C-alpha positions in Angstrom: 147.0 43.6 131.1 145.0 45.8 133.3 141.5 46.6 132.4 141.7 49.9 130.7 138.2 50.7 131.5 138.6 50.8 135.3 141.6 52.4 135.5 142.0 56.1 137.2 144.7 57.4 135.5 144.3 59.0 131.9 144.9 56.4 129.0 147.1 59.0 127.4 148.5 62.1 129.2 150.2 64.9 127.3 152.0 68.0 128.8 153.8 70.8 126.9 154.5 68.8 124.0 156.6 70.8 121.2 158.1 69.6 117.8 159.5 71.6 115.4 160.8 70.6 111.7 163.8 72.1 109.7 164.1 74.6 112.5 161.0 76.7 111.7 157.9 74.5 111.2 156.2 74.3 114.3 153.9 71.3 114.1 153.0 70.9 117.7 153.4 73.8 119.9 153.1 73.4 123.8 150.0 70.8 123.6 148.4 69.5 126.7 146.1 66.7 126.7 144.0 63.9 128.7 142.6 61.1 126.9 140.5 59.0 129.7 140.4 55.1 129.2 137.5 53.9 127.1 137.1 57.4 125.5 137.0 58.2 121.9 138.6 61.6 121.2 138.4 63.2 117.6 141.2 65.4 116.2 140.1 67.7 113.4 141.9 70.3 111.4 143.0 71.5 108.0 145.8 69.8 106.2 149.3 70.8 107.4 148.1 71.9 110.9 150.3 69.1 112.6 147.6 66.6 113.6 149.4 63.7 112.0 152.5 64.9 113.6 150.8 65.0 117.0 149.5 61.6 116.5 153.0 60.1 115.7 154.3 61.8 118.7 151.6 60.1 120.8 152.2 56.7 119.1 156.1 57.0 119.8 156.6 57.0 116.0 158.6 60.3 116.7 160.2 62.1 119.4 159.1 65.4 120.8 161.5 68.3 121.2 160.3 68.8 124.5 157.4 67.6 126.8 156.0 64.4 128.1 153.7 61.7 127.2 152.2 58.9 129.4 150.6 56.1 128.9 148.6 55.0 132.0 150.9 56.8 134.0 154.0 55.6 132.4 156.3 58.3 131.1 157.5 57.0 127.5 160.8 58.8 127.9 161.4 56.1 130.7 160.6 53.1 128.5 163.7 51.2 127.4 162.2 49.4 124.3 159.5 51.6 122.4 159.0 49.0 119.6 158.1 46.2 122.2 155.9 49.0 123.9 154.3 50.1 121.0 153.5 46.5 119.9 152.2 45.8 123.2 150.0 48.9 124.1 149.5 50.7 120.9 147.5 49.6 117.8 147.8 51.9 114.8 145.3 52.4 111.7 146.0 54.5 108.8 144.3 56.0 105.9 145.9 53.6 103.4 145.4 49.8 105.0 149.2 49.3 104.3 148.4 45.4 103.5 151.0 43.1 102.0 149.1 42.2 98.7 151.0 38.9 98.3 149.6 37.6 101.7 146.1 36.3 102.8 144.3 38.7 105.3 145.0 36.0 107.7 148.8 36.0 107.2 148.6 40.0 107.0 146.8 40.1 110.4 149.2 37.7 111.9 152.3 39.9 111.1 152.7 41.6 114.4 153.0 38.0 116.2 155.6 36.7 114.1 157.3 33.8 115.9 154.9 33.6 118.8 152.9 30.6 119.6 149.3 30.5 118.3 149.7 33.6 115.8 147.2 32.3 113.2 144.7 31.3 115.7 145.0 34.6 117.2 144.6 36.5 113.8 141.9 34.4 112.9 139.9 35.5 116.2 140.6 39.2 115.3 139.4 38.8 111.7 136.1 37.2 113.2 135.9 40.0 115.5 135.7 42.7 112.6 133.1 40.4 110.8 135.9 39.0 108.2 135.8 35.3 109.6 134.7 34.3 106.0 137.6 36.1 104.1 140.7 34.7 106.0 142.1 33.1 102.8 141.4 35.9 100.4 144.3 38.3 99.5 143.7 42.2 99.9 142.9 42.5 96.1 139.8 40.2 96.5 138.0 41.9 99.0 136.3 45.4 98.9 138.0 48.7 100.2 135.9 48.6 103.3 137.0 45.1 103.9 140.8 45.9 103.7 140.4 48.7 106.3 138.4 46.1 108.6 141.3 43.6 108.1 143.8 46.7 108.9 141.9 47.2 112.1 142.1 43.5 113.0 145.8 43.7 112.5 146.2 46.8 114.9 144.1 44.9 117.5 145.5 41.3 117.3 148.1 42.1 120.2 145.0 43.5 122.7 146.3 47.0 122.7 144.7 49.4 125.3 145.2 52.5 122.9 144.1 52.6 119.2 145.5 55.5 117.1 143.6 56.1 114.0 144.8 58.5 111.2 142.1 59.2 108.6 140.9 55.6 109.0 137.6 56.2 106.9 139.2 58.4 104.1 139.2 55.9 101.5 136.0 54.1 102.1 132.2 54.7 101.0 129.4 55.9 103.4 128.3 52.3 104.1 131.6 51.2 105.1 132.3 54.2 107.1 129.4 53.1 109.2 130.6 49.7 109.7 133.9 51.0 110.8 132.6 53.4 113.3 130.3 50.6 114.8 133.5 48.7 115.1 135.2 51.4 117.1 132.1 51.7 119.3 132.3 47.8 119.9 136.1 48.0 120.6 135.2 50.7 123.2 132.3 49.0 125.0 133.7 45.3 124.9 137.2 45.8 125.1 137.7 48.8 127.1 139.9 50.2 124.3 141.0 53.9 124.1 140.6 55.7 120.6 142.5 58.8 119.1 141.2 59.5 115.7 142.7 62.3 113.2 139.7 62.9 110.8 138.1 65.5 108.4 134.8 63.8 108.4 132.0 65.3 110.5 130.3 62.0 110.8 133.4 60.2 112.3 133.6 63.5 114.8 130.1 62.7 115.9 130.7 59.5 117.1 133.5 61.0 119.3 133.2 62.0 123.2 135.2 64.9 122.5 136.3 66.8 119.3 139.6 68.8 119.5 139.8 71.6 117.0 143.8 71.8 116.0 145.0 74.6 114.1 148.6 75.8 113.8 150.2 73.3 116.1 147.7 74.0 119.0 144.4 72.7 120.3 142.2 75.7 119.5 139.1 74.6 121.3 137.5 71.3 122.4 133.9 70.4 121.5 132.1 68.1 124.1 129.5 65.4 123.1 126.2 67.4 122.4 127.9 70.5 121.2 129.3 72.3 124.0 132.6 73.9 123.8 135.5 75.0 125.5 138.9 76.9 124.9 140.5 74.4 127.4 142.8 71.9 126.1 142.5 69.3 128.7 139.2 68.0 129.4 138.8 64.7 131.4 
């Protein structure tokens, strides 16, 4: 896998993206966006503004009505096996950890690697990276909410994706756990060259990002750069 931190191409490039539901609800209206390798971009806006829809489109969980989405120059419209592409290139973290309650953390993290050699060893390594090497045999009910979310991040990164998409990842954790998760995101960027696009309502999460995209009525209304500068442009490398 190429080193994402040295790539000159955007990790994610979106052009002219549209998505309408039920023939009337325009969740995404002509969005253009570049996210550079190793960058963390936060997406903020009111509930129902279309943030999660945009995230699902970028993650190829849904298809746009029109427009293009590229990962490191590769157009998703030309990818023949999207599930395989998602598994190798994209990690997903959601507000609810979605761990299977009857499985240990180790087995939960190993799920994306089913059938592959060394799955448990790789899952154990991913758990150690998020500080849960001592919890591998615990089931989700026996660890804290913050630890469950860290296990979900371990599951998201066990395949070594280049892009991590996180939808309200700190929505159900306390402030101490939020800091732990954000420190983990920082390490994934600095040590792994991972690129992050994060949907959030939390200002503390947005403050860790390189840019904050303020999303309203299906469009990026303005862009807030680190340090407080603002622009109305939707594409800011």
